[in-house]
N, C-alpha and C positions, 0 to 999 in steps of 0.2 A: 355694622357694615350691611349695605343693601344686598338683595339677592343678585342684582345685576353686577354689582362690584365684585361679589364672590365669583360669579361666572367669569368676569373679565380677568381676575387673577388666575383662575384655573386655565383659561385659554392662554394667558401669557406663559404659564408654566409649561403647557403643551408646546408652545412655540419654541421655548428655550430647549426643551428636550429634543425636538426635531432638529434643531440646529447644532446640537452638541455632537462632537466626534464620537464614533463608536469606540468603546473600550478595547484596548489592545488585547490580543489573545494569541496563543500558540496553536497553530493549525497543522494537523497531520493527515495526509491522504495516503492510503495503503492500497497496494495492488498485489493480488495473488494469482497463481497459475489457475486458469479456468478449465482447460481440458488437454487431452493428449497432444493435440495439434498446436498448442500454444495460443497465446492471446496477444495480439498487438493492441495495446492500450495506450491512451494518451492522457497526460496530465498537463493542463494549461494553467500557468501561474496567474492568479487573479490580482487585481490591484490597479494602481495608477501607472499607465505606460510611460509616464515621464520620470518615473523613479527606478531605482535598482535596489535589489535586496538579496540577502543570502538565503540559500535553500540547502538544507541538510538532506542528503540522499543516503539511505541505507539499502543496499542491494545484496542479495545472496543467491548463489546457484543452488543446485541440489546435490546431496551426498550420493555416493555410489550405493549399490545394492549389497546388503549383507545376506549371507547364506549360512544356514546352520546355526547352532547355539553358541559356538565358540568363535572368537575373532570378530572383526568388524570391517566394514568398508571405509574408504576414505571420506573425510568430511568435506563439505563445500566451503568455498571462500566467501567471506562476507566483507563488503567494502563499505566504509563510512566516510563520506566526503562532503565538503561544503563548497558549493559553486555559486557564483554571482549570476543573477538572471534579471531580466526585465519583465515586469508583468505583461502578460499577453503572449510571451514566448511559450513554446510547447516542448514537452519531454515525451519521447516514445519509449514504451516499456514492453519488453518481450521476455516473459519469465520462463524459467526452466521447469520441465515436468519431472516425473518420478521414474526412476529405473525400477523395473520389475520383471520377473520371470526370465531373467537373463538378458533382457533387452536394454540397451542404453537409453537414457532419458532424452527426451526432446530438449534441445537447447535453443535459446533465442538466436535468430539470425543464422541458423545452421551450425551453431556451436554445440553439437550433440555429443552425448556420451557414447563410447564404443560398446558393442555387444560383448557379453561374456561368452566364453567357449562352453562346449557341451561334451560330456562323456556319456556314451550310451552303449549298453550291451543287453540284448534281449528286452525285457520289460523294465530294466533299470536305466534311468536317465538322471545324471547328476549335472547340474548347471552351475556355472560360475556367475558371479554378480555382474550386472551391467554397470557401466560408468555413469556418473551423474552429469547433468547438463549445465550449461552456463546461462546466466541471466544477463540480458543486455539492456542498457539505458542509453538512449541517444538524445542529444540536445540540439534542436534545430537541424536535424538530419545527420549529425555527426556522432559516432559512437564515443561516449566518454567513459563508460564503465562496462567491462565484461567480467562478471563475477564467476569464477571457474567452478566446475563440478569436481567431485572426488572420484577416485578410482574404485572399481568394483572389487569385492572380496574374491579371492581365489576359491574355486570350487572344491567341494569335499572329494576325497578319494575313498576307494573301498579296498581294504587289504584282505584279499581272499584267504591268505594263510591264517591270519589271526581272526578273521571274520569281524572286523571293526571298521568303522568309518573314521577317516582322518581329516580334521578341519584344514581348510585352506588358509593362505597367508592374508594379511590385512591389505586393504587398498591404501594408496597414497592420498594425502590431503591435497585439495586445491589451494593455491596461494599465489603470491606474486610470481614465484617459481613453484610449480607443483612438486610434491615430494614423491619419491620412488615407492612403488608397491613392494610389499615384503613377501619373500617366500616363507613357508612354514619353517620353523626352527630345525626340523628334521630333513629339510629339503633345500639347504642353502646352495648346493652345487648343481642341482638338477631342476630346471624350471624356474628361471629368475623372474623377479617382479618387473613390471613395466616401468620405464623411466618417467619421472615427472617432466612435464614440459617447462621450458624457460620462457622468458619474455621475448626471446629471439627465435625460438625453434620448437617444434613439437617433440615429444618424448619418443625414444626408440622402444621397439617392442622388447619384452623380456627375453634374454638369451638363455639358451640351454646347451647342454652337451649330450654326447652319446645319443640315445634314442628319444630325447625330449624334443618338443616342438616349440619354436620361438613364437612370441606374440607379434602382433602387427604394429607398425609404427603409427603414431598419431599423424593425422593428415590435416594440415591447416588448423582450423579450430575444432576439429572432431577427434575424439579419443579413438585410439586403435582397438581393434577387436582382440579378445583373448584367444589363445590357441585351444583347439579341441584336444581332449585327453585321450591317450591311447588305451587300449584294453586287450586282454587276452581271453576274455569271456568269464574269468573268475575274479581277476583284480582289475579295478578301474582307476586310472590315474586322474587326479583332479584337474579340471580345465582351468585356463587362465582368466582372470578378471579383466573386464574392459577398462580402457583408459577414460579419464574424465575429460569432458569438453571444456574449452576455455578460449582465451585469446589464441593460444595454441593448445592442441589436444595432448593428453598424456598417452603414453605407450600402453598397448595391451600386454597382458602378462603371458608368459610361456607356460606350457604344461610339462610335467616331469616325465621321466622314464618310469616304467612300472615298478622298479625297485623302491622308489620313494613316492608313493601315490598321493601327493598333496599339491594342489594348484596354488599358484602365486597370485598376488594382488596386482591390479592395474595401477598405472601411475596417475597422479593428479594433474589437472589442467592448470595453465598459468592464467594470470589475471591482468587486465588493463584497468588502471585506476588513476585519477588525477593526482598531481603532485601533492604530497602531504597527507594523503588519505590513509586511514587505518585499514589494514587488511589482516583478517584472522580467520581461523577455521571454526566452522559451526556445523552442528549436525541438523540438517534440514531435509525433509523428504522431498520438498518441491521449492522452487524459487519464489522470491517475493521482493517487493520494492516499497519503500515508504519515502514520502517527501514531507519535510517539516519546515515551516516558515513562520515569521512573526507578522501578523496582519498589519500592525502599525508601521513596520519598516517598509512594507510593500505598498503603502498608501491605500486609499479607499476611492472607489468610483461612486457616483451618485446612486446607482442601482444597489450597490452593496450596502451603502448607508441606509437606504430606504428599507432593505430587507432586514437589517440589523435592528431597526426601530419599529418593525412590523407595519411599515407604511405610514407612521405618524409624521405629520408635517404641520407647520404653522402657516398663517396667512402671509402673503407676499407684501412687499412695500405698498402702502396706501390702501390695503385691503382690510376689511373688517372681518374678524373671526365669525364663524357660524355659531351663534349662541343656541343652546338647547332650550326647548320649551319647558316652562315651569308648570307642573300640574296644579290645577285649581286657580291659575292666574286669569283674571277676567279679560285682560287686554291681550292684544296680539304681540308676539315676540318675534323679532327678526326685522325685516324691512319691507313691509307690505307696500310702501309707496315707491320702492325700487331705487332709493337713493344710496343704498349700500350701508346706511347707518341704522342702528336699532332704534325703533320708535318707542317713545315712552309709553308705559302701560296706561290704559284708560281708567279713570277714577269714576265710580258711580256717583251720580248726583243725588240730591235729596229725594228725588222721586224714584230712585232705583233704576232709572232708564239708562244710566251711563252718562258720560260726559257728552256735551253737544257733539252730534255727529258720530258718536260712538256706538258700539254694539250694546244690546241689552245684557244685563247681568245674568249669567246662567244660574239656575237654582243649584244649591249645594256647593257653590263656589267658595263659600266661606266669607263672602262680603255681605253686610247687612242690607236688607231691602230698603230700610228707611233709617239711616244713621242719625243719631241725635244731633241737633244743631250745635255749632260751636257757641260757647258762652259769649254773650254780648257785654259790652262795657257796662259796669254797674251791677251786673247780675252776680249771684253767688255761685262760686265754683263748688261743685260737689266733690267730697273727698273720698 
């Protein structure tokens, strides 16, 4: 096979590779919460706008805040849903922040967690946990997912007679319907947990009796605040946990009377999710969203195909490929006469000056200065 034939085959292989479709792959894009003020992020589905394809979305809010070493806050809701979309369409993402220091978490689109209550006496300050925030996903300007936050844990109380701290009740989980916050087992009658929100209404604040203080109701998508705990200077009652944000916010928890000094947990927020979506509770400090799609199902644009092949492309119809130069070849390669076709290499004549009209043979090119003449008829061929 000649050198030019080998080059031609290589160019043909390059042309075929450039024309071949890009191999299908599963692509996932992830978005996390960026800062305390939230992040309005955008995901635009790539591909061929004339096609439609399925996109799996996994979105979760943030859990409520836990306080102390015993007990827990309510977990966040996680939504897994598959939606049909057209390449070129956009999804807006607003992820939940983290509840900390008794403050409710930032929630996307104003679906914030409620603040936990505080009990303070002298230099002693006991805080209940803030509620978790919701993560919001919108498709072409319409909210399609609101993944709820969990309720904050009830604050610790301090029993002055026994000189011990008493842990607060657990917060309620976020879900399609949020679950209720729990009072501590020793405090079932005084200082009730906040109610979980439903898909139709926010949760009510935790109720109390006697000298206890009720929590605040959830308001729209915002969790209710927990009640502040009473104190007599020696005994400090635990404050109520904040409700979780969501489609509707969970109720804030109540604070007990001093005889039972343990705060209750806030209620979990409720969730908006597409029909058939899976909704479950997960423990997450902050919100997040992922989008997963199959590239082959969404089609390919020319730009995407070029990127996938690192810009490799073959010649167009009627065009000659660009042949590489061959080191040490005495003739010009390419098309010096401008006709688009490769010119044949020049062969040196017997005088070493090249073929008529050709260039001189460069030294060290590997071609002989004076090649032996071809054998004439009747002469003996050397073996």
